[in-house]
C-alpha positions, 0 to 999 in steps of 0.5 A, a space after each residue: 500500500 502506498 505510504 501514508 503522507 503527513 496529510 493522510 496521517 492527520 486525517 486518520 488520527 482525527 478519525 480514529 479518535 472519534 469515528 466508529 466504522 461499520 462492519 469493522 474491527 477497529 483494532 485492525 485500523 491501528 495495526 495491519 490495515 491503515 485507514 484511507 482518507 478520501 478527498 474527492 471522487 471522479 468517475 470510477 476513481 477515488 483520490 486521497 489527500 496526497 493525490 493517490 487514486 483508487 479505482 472503485 471496483 465495488 461501487 462503494 458498497 454497491 451503491 454507485 452506478 454512474 461514477 463519483 461526482 457525476 455532472 448530471 446528478 450533481 446538477 440535479 441535486 444542486 438545482 433542488 438544493 436552491 428550491 427545497 432541501 426537506 419537508 415533512 411527508 406527512 400531510 405535505 408533498 413535493 414535486 420530486 417525490 411525486 415524479 419519482 413515484 410516477 417514474 418508479 411505478 412506470 418501470 417496475 413490474 406491472 401491478 406495483 403501483 404504490 411507493 412507500 419511502 424510507 432511507 436505507 435498504 434495511 429500513 425498506 425490508 422492515 417496511 415490507 415485513 411489517 406491511 405484509 404482517 399488517 395486511 393479513 391482520 387488516 384482512 382478518 387473517 391474523 394467524 399469518 405472522 411468520 416469514 420464510 427465508 433462504 439460508 445464506 440470505 442477507 436483508 440488512 442489520 436492523 432487527 427485523 431485517 436481521 431476523 429474516 436473513 441467515 448469514 450467521 456472521 451478522 446474526 448469531 450474536 443477536 438471536 435472542 432479540 430476533 423473531 423466529 423465521 422458517 429457513 429453507 435451503 438456498 438454491 445456491 448453484 455453487 452447490 450443484 451436482 457435477 453435470 447439473 445445470 443451474 436450472 436443474 439445481 434450482 428446480 431441485 432445491 425448490 422442493 424444500 420451499 414447496 414443502 415449507 409452504 405446504 406445512 406453514 402457509 396458514 401461519 406465513 405472511 410472506 417469503 422474502 429473498 434476494 432475486 438471483 444473487 445473494 450478495 452479502 452471502 458470498 455472491 452466491 447465485 441461482 437460476 430465474 426458474 426458482 423465482 417462477 416456481 416461487 411466484 406460482 407457489 406463493 399465489 397457490 398458498 396465499 403467501 406474499 412474495 417480498 423481493 429484496 432488490 436493494 443490491 441487485 436492482 437498477 441493472 446490476 443483474 443485466 435487467 433493470 430489476 432482477 425479477 424481470 428475468 423470471 417474468 414475475 411481479 412480487 407483492 413487495 419490491 424493496 429498492 435502495 443503494 442504486 436508487 439514487 446512484 449512491 448519492 443520498 440515503 433513500 429507499 422505496 418499497 413498491 407494492 400493489 393496489 390490493 395491499 394499499 386498499 387493505 390499509 385504506 379506511 376510516 381513521 377510527 378503524 386504526 388500520 393505517 400503516 403507522 411507520 415513518 422516518 424523519 427524512 422519508 422522501 427527502 427532496 434532494 435524494 429524490 432529485 438524485 434518483 430522478 437524475 439517475 433514472 434519466 441517465 438510464 432512459 437517455 444513455 442506453 445503459 443496459 445495452 452498454 452494460 451488456 458489452 461491459 459485462 461480456 468483457 468483464 466475464 471474459 477476462 474474469 473467467 481467465 482466472 478459472 484455471 488457477 489451482 485455488 479458484 473453484 468457480 467464476 460465476 456471473 450475473 450481469 455486472 456482478 462477477 464473483 471468484 470463489 477461492 478454495 484450499 483444495 480445488 478438487 474437493 472445494 475445501 474452503 480456506 479457514 476464515 481465520 486465515 483472512 485470505 481476502 484481506 491479503 487481496 484487499 491490501 495488495 489491490 490498494 497498493 496497485 490503486 484498486 479498491 477490491 473488498 472480498 467477502 471472505 474468500 470470494 473476490 467479486 467485481 461490481 463496478 460503476 457502469 462508467 468503467 471502461 474495458 481497459 479499466 476492467 482489464 486492470 481490475 482483473 489483473 490486480 485481482 489475479 496478482 492478489 489471488 497469487 499472493 493470497 494462495 501461495 502458501 
């Protein structure tokens, strides 16, 4: 890693004196993992206080779509700032939230006609879970209080979102605080049998979901899942046929389907929304991250007219959905989201991404020949490289060895931000990345994998 200058060191010292960083063992930053203070961003690049640049190959935690300091989004936020920065959304409204709601319902799967806003992905999941539960209560089916989720799933870290997730690293310590959830095996295609296709494996795994629905539908409000890619769950992927089967089964068993598209929405999987690849419409679709192209915190839950109607009543019935956030539908965030959607409309983003994802996949698959790479998998603009100790048996490296950390540190020394999830190196770059920059990212990853697996 580039040596820390006096300017960088000053910011690091001030940070460590007061800031508690997310998803971080802070002691690491005082020893083997120096903090990197960032002064500015432009396009795919982040720059520290001494001018050292880092190519942001993970979109700053999967949020950035069109590059840092995008001029069009900057202009939209700046223009909105001169008009209205914030207003309560209870009893008041404003043009950006109206336009955004119109835009989202126009591009979402048909039938998702209502938008409820919050301010992050976890909050969106909380809204969907509460709204599903509350719907069944309002229509006189109060026994439907439970949720079905997939193993290896992740939906956020507030208590409700944590409960319906299944990544033990995040969840284990808080189990005494969490509601009881029915968990079924993930259709994760990394676990498929030799010669078995993704579709065949996903169909076979669906038998577990069907059995759970048959047994628990009477007490189940909703099934929640991440369509196609379990992002925080080591970027494990599955076939769209699973979503087709699940939609049919949820309808048959009268159970809601919640699609958590917080990480996979807005083009990450190759279509605007991952659900499109199965031709389905969920009952609730959770959006955040790329919604504002990473500019400002905003999330939305899109749902249907029947759900909305179950809460629409006389005040004295007390059927309203009493959930709120102070910054719900913030005008600045809505302006950023509208500018991002405008770029999708005018710049043929998904078509351009097809060419970029083809190049990214082609280069990344060159890593498959490495003796410690078990699989290179891809869904659109998401590519993951799974490292193992023993390729033939897929024996994993012990997590305590922190092989991914070695790759992270090497990449920083080469001016690239990669942030492996355990022993999985992944690429989820901004859509403004070039083929030449993709070549650099994959080459740096190759070097890092060599260093991390040489002993």
